[in-house]
C-alpha positions in Angstrom: 7.4 128.9 82.8 4.2 128.6 80.8 2.7 131.7 82.5 5.9 133.7 82.0 6.0 132.8 78.3 2.4 133.9 77.8 2.9 137.2 79.6 6.2 137.8 77.6 4.4 137.3 74.3 1.6 139.6 75.2 4.0 142.4 76.4 6.2 141.8 73.3 3.1 142.2 71.0 2.2 145.5 72.7 5.7 146.9 72.6 6.4 145.9 69.0 2.8 146.4 67.9 2.7 142.8 66.7 -0.7 141.1 66.6 0.9 137.6 66.2 2.7 137.9 69.5 -0.5 138.9 71.2 -2.4 136.0 69.7 0.4 133.6 70.8 0.2 134.9 74.3 -3.6 134.7 74.4 -3.5 131.1 73.0 -0.9 130.1 75.7 -3.1 131.7 78.4 -6.2 130.0 77.2 -4.4 126.6 77.1 -3.3 127.2 80.7 -6.8 128.0 81.9 -8.3 125.1 79.9 -5.8 122.6 81.4 -6.7 123.8 84.9 -10.4 123.5 84.3 -10.0 120.2 82.6 -8.1 118.8 85.6 -10.8 120.0 88.0 -13.4 118.4 85.8 -11.6 115.1 85.8 -11.1 115.1 89.6 -14.8 115.8 90.0 -16.2 113.2 87.6 -13.6 110.4 88.2 -15.1 107.4 90.1 -12.2 105.3 91.4 -13.0 102.0 93.2 -10.1 100.4 95.2 -10.1 96.7 96.0 -7.2 95.1 97.9 -7.0 91.4 98.6 -4.5 89.1 100.3 -3.4 86.2 98.2 -1.8 84.3 101.1 -4.3 82.5 103.3 -2.1 82.7 106.4 0.7 85.3 106.3 3.7 84.6 108.6 6.2 87.0 110.1 9.4 87.2 108.1 7.8 85.5 105.1 6.6 87.4 101.9 2.8 87.9 101.7 1.3 88.5 98.2 -1.3 91.2 97.8 -3.4 92.3 94.8 -4.7 95.8 94.3 -7.4 96.4 91.8 -8.1 100.1 90.7 -11.3 100.5 88.7 -12.3 103.7 87.0 -16.1 103.6 86.8 -16.4 107.3 85.7 -16.7 108.8 82.3 -13.3 110.6 82.2 -9.8 109.1 82.3 -7.7 109.1 85.4 -4.2 110.2 84.8 -1.5 110.2 87.4 0.7 108.0 89.6 -1.0 105.6 91.9 0.8 104.3 95.0 -0.6 101.9 97.6 0.5 103.1 101.1 2.3 100.4 103.1 2.0 100.2 106.9 4.9 100.5 109.2 6.7 97.2 109.7 6.0 95.9 106.2 8.7 96.1 103.5 8.1 95.7 99.8 9.8 92.4 98.8 8.6 91.8 95.2 6.7 93.5 92.5 5.7 97.2 92.8 3.0 99.0 94.6 3.0 101.9 92.1 1.5 102.6 88.7 2.1 105.6 86.5 -0.2 106.2 83.5 -3.8 106.6 82.5 -6.8 104.4 83.4 -9.4 104.9 80.7 -13.1 105.3 81.6 -15.0 102.1 82.5 -11.8 100.1 82.8 -9.2 99.1 85.5 -5.8 97.9 86.3 -4.2 95.4 88.8 -1.1 95.6 90.8 0.4 92.4 92.3 3.2 92.7 94.8 4.6 91.1 98.0 5.4 92.6 101.4 7.4 91.1 104.2 6.0 91.8 107.7 8.7 92.1 110.3 6.7 90.8 113.3 3.4 89.1 114.2 0.4 91.3 114.5 -2.1 93.3 112.5 -1.0 95.7 109.8 -3.5 98.2 108.5 -3.4 99.4 104.9 -5.1 102.8 104.8 -5.5 103.7 101.2 -3.9 104.8 97.9 -2.0 108.0 97.2 -2.8 109.6 93.8 -0.6 112.3 92.2 -2.7 113.6 89.2 -1.7 115.7 86.2 -3.8 117.2 83.4 -3.7 116.2 79.7 -0.9 118.7 78.9 1.1 118.1 82.1 0.8 121.7 83.2 -1.0 121.2 86.5 -0.8 118.6 89.2 -2.9 117.6 92.2 -2.4 115.3 95.1 -5.2 113.3 96.8 -5.7 110.3 99.1 -8.2 107.6 98.4 -9.1 105.8 101.6 -9.4 102.0 101.4 -8.8 100.3 104.7 -7.8 96.6 105.0 -6.1 94.6 107.7 -3.4 92.1 107.2 -3.3 89.6 110.1 0.2 88.1 110.4 0.8 84.9 112.3 4.0 83.9 114.2 6.8 81.9 112.6 5.9 79.4 109.9 7.7 76.7 111.9 5.1 76.9 114.7 2.3 75.8 112.3 4.5 72.9 111.0 5.2 72.0 114.7 1.4 72.0 115.4 0.8 69.5 112.6 3.7 67.2 113.7 2.7 67.2 117.3 -0.8 66.1 116.4 0.6 62.8 115.3 3.0 62.2 118.1 1.4 63.6 121.3 -2.0 63.1 122.9 -3.9 64.5 125.9 -6.6 62.4 127.6 -8.8 62.9 130.6 -10.1 59.9 132.6 -13.8 59.2 132.5 -14.5 61.0 129.2 -15.2 59.2 126.0 -12.8 59.9 123.1 -15.3 59.2 120.3 -18.0 61.7 119.3 -20.1 58.8 118.1 -20.6 57.6 121.7 -22.5 60.7 122.8 -25.7 59.5 124.5 -29.1 61.0 123.6 -30.5 60.6 127.2 -29.6 62.7 130.2 -29.1 61.4 133.7 -29.5 63.3 136.9 -26.1 64.2 138.5 -26.5 66.7 141.3 -28.1 70.0 142.5 -26.2 73.3 142.5 -26.9 77.0 143.0 -28.9 78.7 140.2 -26.8 80.6 137.7 -28.0 83.2 135.2 -28.8 81.4 131.9 -30.0 78.1 133.4 -33.2 76.7 132.0 -36.4 77.4 134.1 -37.5 73.8 133.8 -34.3 72.6 135.5 -34.9 74.8 138.6 -35.8 72.8 141.7 -38.8 74.8 142.8 -39.6 72.6 145.9 -36.3 73.6 147.5 -37.1 77.3 147.2 -39.3 77.4 150.2 -36.8 75.4 152.3 -33.5 77.0 151.4 -34.9 80.5 150.4 -32.7 80.4 147.2 -32.9 79.0 143.7 -31.3 75.6 143.1 -30.8 73.9 139.7 -30.9 70.2 138.8 -27.9 69.2 136.8 -28.0 66.4 134.2 -25.0 64.7 132.7 -24.6 63.0 129.3 -21.5 61.0 128.2 -19.5 62.4 125.3 -16.3 64.1 124.2 -15.1 66.9 126.4 -15.7 70.4 125.3 -12.4 72.3 125.5 -12.1 76.1 125.4 -8.6 77.7 125.3 -8.6 81.2 126.7 -5.7 83.4 125.6 -4.9 86.5 127.6 -4.2 89.4 125.2 -3.8 92.1 127.9 -1.1 94.9 127.7 1.3 93.0 129.9 1.0 89.9 127.7 1.8 92.0 124.6 4.9 93.6 126.1 8.1 92.8 124.2 11.3 93.2 126.2 13.5 92.8 123.1 13.2 89.0 122.8 9.8 87.4 122.5 6.5 88.7 123.9 4.5 86.4 126.1 1.5 86.7 123.7 3.6 85.5 120.8 4.6 82.4 122.8 1.0 81.9 123.9 -0.3 81.9 120.4 2.2 79.1 119.4 1.2 77.1 122.5 -2.5 77.5 122.0 -2.3 76.6 118.3 -0.3 73.5 118.9 -2.2 72.4 121.9 -5.5 72.8 120.1 -4.3 70.5 117.3 -3.1 67.9 119.8 -6.6 67.9 121.4 -8.3 67.8 118.0 -6.2 64.7 117.2 -7.5 63.2 120.4 -11.1 63.7 119.4 -11.8 66.6 121.7 -13.9 69.5 120.6 -11.7 72.6 120.9 -12.4 76.3 120.7 -10.4 79.5 121.3 -11.3 82.8 123.0 -9.2 85.9 123.1 -9.7 88.3 126.0 -8.1 91.5 127.2 -8.6 93.5 130.4 -12.3 94.3 129.9 -13.8 92.3 127.1 -13.7 89.3 124.8 -12.0 90.2 121.5 -12.9 87.2 119.4 -13.7 83.5 119.7 -14.4 80.3 117.8 -16.8 77.9 119.5 -15.7 74.4 120.3 -16.1 71.9 117.5 -14.4 68.9 116.0 -15.1 69.5 112.3 -12.7 69.1 109.5 -11.9 72.7 109.2 -11.9 73.6 112.9 -8.1 73.9 113.1 -8.1 76.4 110.2 -10.7 78.4 112.1 -8.6 78.5 115.2 -5.5 79.6 113.3 -7.6 82.4 111.7 -8.8 83.7 115.1 -5.3 83.5 116.6 -4.1 85.5 113.6 -6.3 88.4 114.7 -4.6 88.9 118.1 -3.3 92.4 118.9 0.3 93.3 118.0 3.1 93.2 120.5 4.3 96.6 121.9 7.8 97.6 123.1 8.3 97.5 126.8 11.0 98.6 129.3 12.4 96.5 132.1 11.0 97.8 135.4 13.4 99.7 137.6 14.4 98.1 140.9 12.6 99.4 144.0 14.5 101.9 146.1 15.8 101.1 149.5 14.9 104.5 150.9 11.8 104.2 153.2 8.6 106.1 152.4 9.1 107.4 148.9 7.1 110.4 148.0 4.2 110.0 145.4 6.3 111.8 142.8 9.3 109.5 143.4 7.1 106.4 143.2 5.8 107.5 139.8 2.2 108.2 141.1 0.1 111.2 141.8 -1.9 112.0 145.0 -5.2 110.3 145.4 -7.1 113.6 145.3 -6.0 114.3 141.7 -9.3 114.1 140.0 -8.0 114.7 136.5 -5.7 111.6 136.8 -8.6 109.4 138.0 -10.9 110.7 135.2 -8.2 110.1 132.6 -7.6 106.5 133.9 -11.3 105.6 133.8 -11.7 107.1 130.3 -8.8 104.9 129.1 -10.3 101.8 130.7 -13.7 102.6 129.1 -12.0 103.1 125.7 -10.5 99.6 125.9 -13.9 98.1 125.5 -15.4 100.7 123.2 -14.9 98.5 120.1 -16.4 95.4 121.6 -20.0 94.5 121.2 -22.4 94.7 124.1 -22.5 91.0 124.2 -18.8 90.6 124.5 -18.1 93.6 126.8 -17.3 92.4 130.3 -16.7 88.8 129.2 -13.4 88.1 130.8 -12.0 84.8 131.9 -14.6 84.2 134.6 -17.4 85.5 132.3 -16.5 82.9 129.6 -16.5 80.1 132.2 -19.8 81.3 133.7 -21.5 81.5 130.3 -20.2 78.1 129.2 -21.3 76.4 132.4 -24.7 77.9 132.2 -25.2 76.6 128.7 -23.4 73.3 129.1 -26.5 71.1 129.0 -24.9 68.5 131.1 -21.6 68.3 129.2 -18.3 68.8 131.1 -15.9 71.5 130.0 -12.1 71.8 130.0 -10.8 75.3 130.2 -7.1 75.9 129.3 -6.1 79.4 130.3 -2.8 80.9 129.1 -2.1 84.1 131.1 0.6 85.9 133.0 -1.7 86.4 136.0 -1.0 90.1 136.2 -4.3 91.7 135.3 -6.3 88.5 135.2 -5.4 86.9 138.6 -8.7 87.5 140.3 -10.7 86.5 137.3 -8.7 83.2 136.9 -9.2 82.3 140.6 -12.9 83.2 140.3 -13.1 80.9 137.3 -11.5 78.1 139.3 -14.1 78.4 142.0 -16.8 78.2 139.3 -15.2 75.1 137.8 -15.1 73.5 141.2 -18.8 74.2 141.8 -19.9 73.0 138.4 -17.6 70.0 138.1 -15.6 71.3 135.1 -11.8 71.2 134.7 -9.3 74.0 134.5 -5.7 74.1 133.4 -3.7 77.3 133.9 -0.5 77.9 131.9 1.1 80.8 133.7 3.5 82.6 131.4 5.8 83.8 134.2 6.7 87.4 133.6 10.2 87.4 135.1 11.3 84.6 132.8 10.4 86.6 129.7 11.7 90.0 130.9 15.1 88.9 132.1 17.5 91.8 131.2 20.8 90.3 132.1 21.7 93.2 134.3 23.6 92.8 137.7 21.4 91.3 140.4 21.3 93.7 143.3 19.4 93.5 146.6 16.3 95.5 145.4 16.0 93.4 142.3 16.4 90.2 144.2 13.6 91.3 146.6 11.4 92.1 143.7 12.0 88.6 142.1 11.4 86.9 145.5 8.1 88.8 145.9 7.0 87.8 142.4 7.7 84.1 142.9 6.1 84.2 146.3 2.9 85.7 144.7 3.0 83.0 142.0 3.3 80.2 144.6 0.3 81.6 146.5 -1.7 81.7 143.3 -0.6 78.2 142.5 -1.7 77.0 145.9 -5.1 78.7 145.6 -5.7 77.1 142.1 -4.6 73.7 143.1 -6.8 73.9 146.2 -9.7 74.5 143.8 -8.8 71.3 141.8 -7.2 73.1 138.9 -4.0 72.1 137.2 -1.2 74.7 137.2 2.0 74.9 135.2 4.5 77.8 135.2 5.7 78.4 131.6 8.8 80.2 130.3 10.0 81.1 126.8 12.0 77.9 126.5 9.1 75.6 127.2 7.7 73.7 124.3 4.2 72.3 123.7 5.5 68.7 123.8 7.0 69.3 127.3 3.8 70.9 128.5 1.6 68.0 127.2 3.9 65.5 129.0 3.7 67.5 132.2 -0.1 67.7 132.1 -0.2 63.9 131.5 1.9 63.3 134.5 -0.3 65.6 136.7 -3.4 63.8 135.5 -2.0 60.3 136.1 
């Protein structure tokens, strides 16, 4: 409309030979050009700094989480427009506003405080701020996006944290032969046994005289009395994150690990947590018994990957010899399929550091045993035994050789993925095969001296603690 008006005045001045009309048209055209150049200048010389912070220390699913957004204009020109903080999927605005419309003067700033309600547990990523600019006359507009990434880690239901604090006062978990008090740790070491050398063992502990007789390296093991070092290993693989419309196994595992760790801390055991996926260790907190250890464990568990939707597996067909296409696979000779699979596996560990890559369940146990310095370890592994079965059994063998203890809480997949559909012969065969594999794994682990407990969505931490106490008595 502004352009049309200026052209109209110029043409009217030419037709009616009126200088005033021409001057008005020129003025309008000049104002239009000036406004455009002024907007470009403001965009170029504006220096906006975005800072987003989480007010809540531990956000919970279904509970409002307060956020503060500071926008600072450190440039020499004002910033005019509408600022909107982009919300991630799964978060709804519950209080306040994430928008601001107005002008931020040079060398000043403004703050937005609002609350979002995350729908589920997981990590929610805020990507940045959308800015809809306009010039001083409101004639031109421009849209831009200011990136400012921050992650909001959301925990499970708030009731699980309250349950963890209550259980610490009611339940306890002890292991015979290990002192409860940290003050009873002895300074001297006593010789215990000789075992095979493991990478990471100290060179001064190697029994060099046996090298010529056995033709392999052996290590002298020393023991000192003290509180048991406990490491809880939580499986965060894709199968654990699968949500069949009820509750993902990983969500239940987080609640169990948080509550079990507080029970152990109340029994004067040093507790740590490690998160692992198919190829690497995601995060960990070393075992300790300090005042703020439980808060550190809750913070690490908050960073676990989000759950993903899953479909119930189809029952197996009764027809013998299905073709590769019917079975949902490709021929072995399909090189593109193999290359794509390996690229996907490599990408899973691309974000992990070189130290953490390859540190699965057995890797964590091996590393802890190599640096134990005579102290015994207790490993509590929460897994569905789908992608980690071999690693868990290998860790059990390692614990048997090194004299450490292992407890496996098997989050049984069929108990979480029950669909309520009619049970036919193919589905019954699948369920029978799954429980048979689970029984075989249980026998292998118990044969290695490990404790084994099959867990479902209805199992609580108090019941698991009582079952473990009965198995140890």
